[in-house]
C-alpha positions in Angstrom: -26.9 23.2 -4.1 -27.6 22.1 -7.7 -24.0 22.8 -8.6 -22.8 20.6 -5.7 -25.1 17.8 -6.7 -23.9 18.0 -10.3 -20.2 17.9 -9.3 -21.0 14.9 -7.0 -22.8 13.1 -9.8 -20.0 13.8 -12.2 -17.5 12.4 -9.7 -19.4 9.1 -9.3 -19.9 8.8 -13.0 -16.1 9.2 -13.5 -15.4 6.5 -10.9 -18.0 4.0 -12.1 -17.7 4.6 -15.9 -13.9 4.9 -16.3 -11.5 2.0 -16.3 -10.1 1.5 -12.8 -6.3 0.9 -12.2 -4.4 -0.1 -9.1 -3.3 2.7 -6.6 0.3 3.8 -6.4 1.6 3.0 -3.0 4.8 1.7 -1.3 5.1 -1.6 0.7 5.9 -1.2 4.4 7.1 -4.0 6.6 6.4 -1.8 9.7 2.7 -1.3 8.7 2.4 -4.9 7.6 3.2 -5.9 11.2 0.2 -4.0 12.7 -2.5 -4.5 10.1 -1.5 -2.1 7.4 -1.4 1.7 7.1 -3.6 3.4 9.6 -5.1 6.9 8.9 -4.2 8.2 12.4 -0.8 6.6 12.6 1.3 9.4 10.8 4.3 9.6 13.1 7.2 9.1 10.7 8.2 9.4 7.1 5.5 6.8 6.1 2.8 9.5 6.8 3.3 10.4 3.1 1.1 7.3 2.5 -1.1 7.3 5.6 -2.4 10.9 6.0 -1.1 14.2 4.7 -2.6 16.0 7.7 0.2 14.5 9.8 2.9 16.7 8.4 2.1 19.6 10.7 2.9 17.7 13.9 5.5 15.1 12.9 9.1 15.1 13.9 11.4 16.0 11.0 12.5 12.9 9.0 14.8 12.6 6.0 14.7 9.4 3.9 17.9 8.6 1.9 16.9 5.2 0.5 15.0 2.0 1.4 14.5 -1.6 0.3 11.1 -3.0 1.3 10.2 -6.4 0.1 6.9 -8.2 0.3 6.3 -11.7 -0.9 2.8 -13.4 -0.9 1.3 -16.7 -1.9 2.3 -20.2 -0.9 5.7 -18.7 0.0 7.3 -21.7 1.8 6.0 -24.2 -0.8 7.4 -22.1 -3.7 10.8 -21.8 -2.0 10.9 -25.5 -1.5 9.8 -26.2 -5.1 12.5 -23.8 -6.5 15.2 -25.4 -4.3 14.3 -28.9 -5.4 13.5 -28.4 -9.1 15.8 -29.5 -11.9 15.2 -27.0 -14.7 11.4 -27.3 -15.3 9.2 -25.9 -12.6 5.7 -27.4 -12.3 3.3 -25.4 -10.0 0.2 -27.5 -10.7 0.5 -29.2 -7.3 0.1 -25.8 -5.7 -3.2 -24.9 -7.5 -5.9 -25.6 -5.0 -9.7 -25.1 -5.0 -9.3 -21.3 -4.7 -6.8 -21.2 -7.6 -3.2 -20.1 -7.5 -2.0 -16.6 -6.6 1.5 -15.3 -5.8 3.6 -12.2 -6.2 6.1 -9.8 -4.9 6.2 -6.1 -4.2 9.6 -4.3 -3.9 9.8 -0.7 -2.8 13.0 1.2 -3.5 15.9 1.5 -3.5 14.9 5.0 -4.6 13.0 6.5 -1.6 14.3 10.1 -1.3 12.3 12.6 0.6 11.5 14.8 3.6 8.7 15.1 6.1 8.3 17.7 8.9 7.4 21.2 9.6 4.1 20.9 7.7 5.9 19.8 4.5 6.2 16.4 2.9 7.7 15.3 -0.4 9.5 12.4 -1.9 10.3 10.4 -5.0 10.1 6.6 -5.1 10.4 3.6 -7.3 8.5 0.3 -7.0 8.7 -3.1 -8.7 5.8 -5.6 -8.6 4.8 -8.9 -10.1 1.5 -10.7 -9.6 0.5 -14.2 -11.0 -2.9 -15.8 -11.2 -3.9 -19.2 -12.7 -6.9 -19.4 -14.9 -7.8 -22.2 -17.4 -4.5 -24.1 -16.8 -2.6 -20.9 -17.7 -0.5 -18.8 -15.4 -0.7 -15.1 -16.2 1.9 -13.0 -14.4 1.9 -9.2 -14.8 5.2 -7.4 -14.0 5.3 -3.7 -13.4 7.8 -0.9 -12.7 6.6 2.4 -11.1 7.9 5.8 -10.4 6.0 8.0 -7.9 6.5 11.7 -7.1 4.8 13.1 -4.0 4.5 16.6 -2.5 2.1 18.1 0.0 1.5 20.4 2.9 -0.5 20.4 6.1 -1.4 23.3 8.4 -2.8 23.5 12.0 -6.2 25.2 12.1 -6.7 24.6 15.9 -4.1 24.6 18.6 -5.9 25.1 21.9 -4.1 23.5 24.9 -5.0 19.8 24.5 -6.9 20.2 21.3 -5.2 20.2 17.9 -6.7 20.0 14.5 -4.7 19.6 11.3 -5.7 19.6 7.6 -3.5 18.5 4.8 -3.2 17.7 1.0 -0.8 15.7 -1.1 -0.3 16.0 -4.8 1.3 13.2 -6.8 2.5 12.2 -10.2 3.0 8.7 -11.3 4.2 6.5 -14.2 3.8 2.7 -14.4 5.0 0.3 -17.1 3.4 -3.2 -17.2 4.5 -6.3 -19.1 1.8 -9.0 -19.5 3.2 -12.6 -19.4 1.5 -16.0 -19.9 2.6 -19.6 -19.9 1.4 -23.1 -19.1 1.3 -24.0 -15.4 3.3 -27.1 -16.4 6.3 -25.1 -17.4 6.7 -21.6 -15.8 10.0 -20.9 -17.7 7.9 -20.4 -20.9 6.9 -17.0 -19.7 10.4 -15.6 -20.3 10.5 -16.7 -24.0 10.3 -14.0 -26.6 9.8 -11.0 -24.2 9.6 -8.5 -27.1 6.4 -10.0 -28.4 4.5 -9.7 -25.0 1.7 -7.2 -24.6 2.8 -4.0 -22.9 1.1 -1.0 -21.4 1.8 2.2 -19.5 -0.1 4.4 -17.0 0.7 8.1 -16.6 -1.2 10.6 -14.5 -1.5 12.6 -11.3 -3.5 12.4 -8.1 -4.7 14.1 -4.9 -4.9 12.9 -1.3 -6.7 14.9 1.5 -6.5 14.4 5.2 -7.9 15.6 8.6 -6.4 14.8 11.9 -7.7 15.7 15.4 -5.6 14.9 18.5 -6.5 15.3 22.2 -3.9 15.6 24.9 -1.3 13.8 22.8 -3.0 10.5 23.5 -6.1 10.2 21.3 -6.1 10.9 17.6 -9.1 10.7 15.2 -8.3 10.9 11.4 -10.1 10.9 8.1 -7.9 10.3 5.0 -9.1 10.4 1.4 -6.7 8.6 -1.0 -6.8 9.4 -4.7 -9.7 11.8 -4.3 -9.0 12.7 -7.9 -6.5 10.6 -9.8 -7.0 10.4 -13.6 -4.5 8.5 -15.7 -3.8 8.0 -19.4 -3.5 4.3 -20.3 -1.5 3.4 -23.4 -1.5 -0.2 -24.7 0.9 -1.8 -27.1 0.4 -5.1 -28.9 4.1 -6.0 -28.1 6.8 -4.6 -26.0 8.9 -3.9 -29.1 6.2 -1.4 -30.2 6.8 0.8 -27.1 7.2 4.5 -28.2 5.8 4.0 -31.7 2.2 4.5 -31.0 -0.6 2.4 -29.4 -4.2 2.5 -28.3 -5.0 5.1 -25.6 -7.9 5.6 -23.2 -8.5 7.4 -19.9 -8.7 5.6 -16.5 -8.9 6.5 -12.9 -7.5 5.3 -9.6 -10.5 4.3 -7.5 -10.8 6.8 -4.5 -10.7 5.4 -1.0 -11.9 7.0 2.3 -10.4 5.7 5.5 -11.5 6.5 9.1 -9.1 5.8 11.9 -8.5 6.2 15.6 -5.3 5.9 17.6 -4.8 5.8 21.3 -1.5 6.1 23.1 -1.4 4.1 26.3 0.5 5.9 29.1 0.9 5.4 32.8 3.7 5.6 35.3 4.3 1.9 35.4 4.5 1.4 31.7 6.5 4.5 31.1 9.4 3.0 33.1 9.8 0.2 30.5 8.2 1.4 27.3 9.1 4.2 25.0 5.7 4.1 23.3 2.6 2.0 23.2 -0.1 2.7 20.6 -3.3 0.9 19.5 -5.2 1.7 16.3 -8.5 0.8 14.7 -9.5 1.7 11.2 -12.3 1.2 8.6 -10.3 1.3 5.4 -12.8 2.0 2.6 -16.0 3.8 3.4 -16.7 4.4 -0.3 -16.5 0.8 -1.4 -20.2 -0.1 -1.0 -21.2 2.9 -3.1 -18.7 2.9 -6.0 -17.8 -0.8 -6.4 -19.9 -3.0 -8.7 -19.1 -5.9 -6.3 -17.9 -4.5 -2.9 -15.8 -6.4 -0.5 -17.2 -7.9 2.6 -17.2 -5.1 5.2 -15.3 -7.3 7.7 -12.3 -7.2 5.3 -12.1 -3.4 5.6 -11.6 -3.4 9.4 -8.0 -3.1 10.6 -6.7 -3.3 14.1 -3.1 -2.8 15.2 -0.8 -2.3 18.1 2.9 -1.4 18.5 5.1 -1.4 21.6 8.5 0.3 21.5 11.1 -0.7 24.0 14.0 1.6 24.9 13.7 3.4 21.5 15.3 0.4 19.8 13.0 -2.6 19.6 9.4 -2.5 18.4 6.9 -5.4 18.7 3.8 -5.3 16.5 0.6 -7.2 16.1 -2.6 -6.6 14.2 -5.6 -7.9 12.2 -6.4 -7.0 8.6 -8.4 -8.8 5.9 -9.8 -10.8 8.9 -6.4 -12.4 9.2 -3.6 -11.9 11.8 -0.2 -10.2 11.4 2.9 -10.1 13.6 6.1 -8.2 13.3 9.1 -6.5 14.9 11.5 -3.7 14.2 15.0 -2.6 15.2 16.1 1.0 15.1 19.8 1.1 14.7 20.0 4.9 14.0 21.6 4.7 10.6 19.4 1.7 9.6 15.9 0.6 10.5 15.1 -3.1 10.0 11.5 -4.3 10.0 10.0 -7.8 9.6 6.4 -9.0 9.4 4.4 -12.1 8.7 0.7 -11.8 7.9 -2.3 -13.2 6.2 -3.7 -11.6 3.0 -7.1 -12.0 1.5 -7.4 -11.8 -2.3 -11.1 -12.6 -2.4 -14.1 -10.5 -1.7 -15.1 -12.5 1.4 -13.1 -13.9 4.3 -11.5 -17.2 3.5 -12.2 -17.2 -0.2 -8.5 -16.9 -1.3 -6.3 -16.4 1.7 -2.5 -16.5 1.3 0.5 -15.8 3.5 2.8 -12.9 3.1 6.4 -12.1 4.4 7.6 -8.5 4.6 11.1 -7.2 5.1 12.3 -3.6 5.2 15.7 -1.9 5.3 15.1 1.8 5.8 17.8 4.6 5.8 16.0 7.4 7.5 17.4 10.2 9.7 
């Protein structure tokens, strides 16, 4: 008992005392359409990021490549500003009371992997950029990531309608980040003298754990622990030109998250005539947040609700709520190519409505 308490205390000390870095994930236009990744939703290749316990019961799926693009911020205003600008871009009119925030997240084109038969593995690349405005300065951070995943799940109970699966997923990751800064009156300044900009890298490994219980093929209850243990080595360089020739180093950790989810598959004779599938999902995304965050998010922001209707195995219609904001999307399964589109709200603050932005997600998936 004392040993367990010591290990638990050591775990919380590591999480609270170490520097925290962002998790290593992939954008998904499908998930964006129904409120984000759901712990009990593992029904395709994306289960690598939703719940490793899903590998035992999932249909075999091979991913050859993908291109998933997510844009957030005052998207339409920025597009209009770029189209009508003449050289110098001034974003100061877009900076409101909550400040300015915008960015993009591109997953792929490297997305090679396999899921099925209890096994799941893959290698991915991801490109991100986030910009915030503080003190009349815009401070974008651009990053490139490489993520390697591999895990296994096994069925511990298979008794008629009752099935229980456990799973784990190991991962290795590398992230390179370039810190940029310029005046909000002239955004093009941020691309001047790139070699002198601060640069840092994150290198480490991690572990996800999952549990999934299903009843009669209709009801699923799941618990997924993301980055249960994910230490990283952070190396900082005064300038990009110093990369590879030394730098200051310290250890960090990806903050662990624990999600609880339920999925229900709606089936009856009437609906089955017209629908290939109809699922509804409800999740609480981060059960650990109140205990390990110095300033936790409002609990309402951790609730996620989603639904997906599939027609004739081709067209999917999606809707959801996440961050206390709505999301809508659709998907087309053209066998050799899956296309997904979503529009959603995204909350960047710690409470509803503090800094809400719009996001557009598009995905081109080559999965077979």
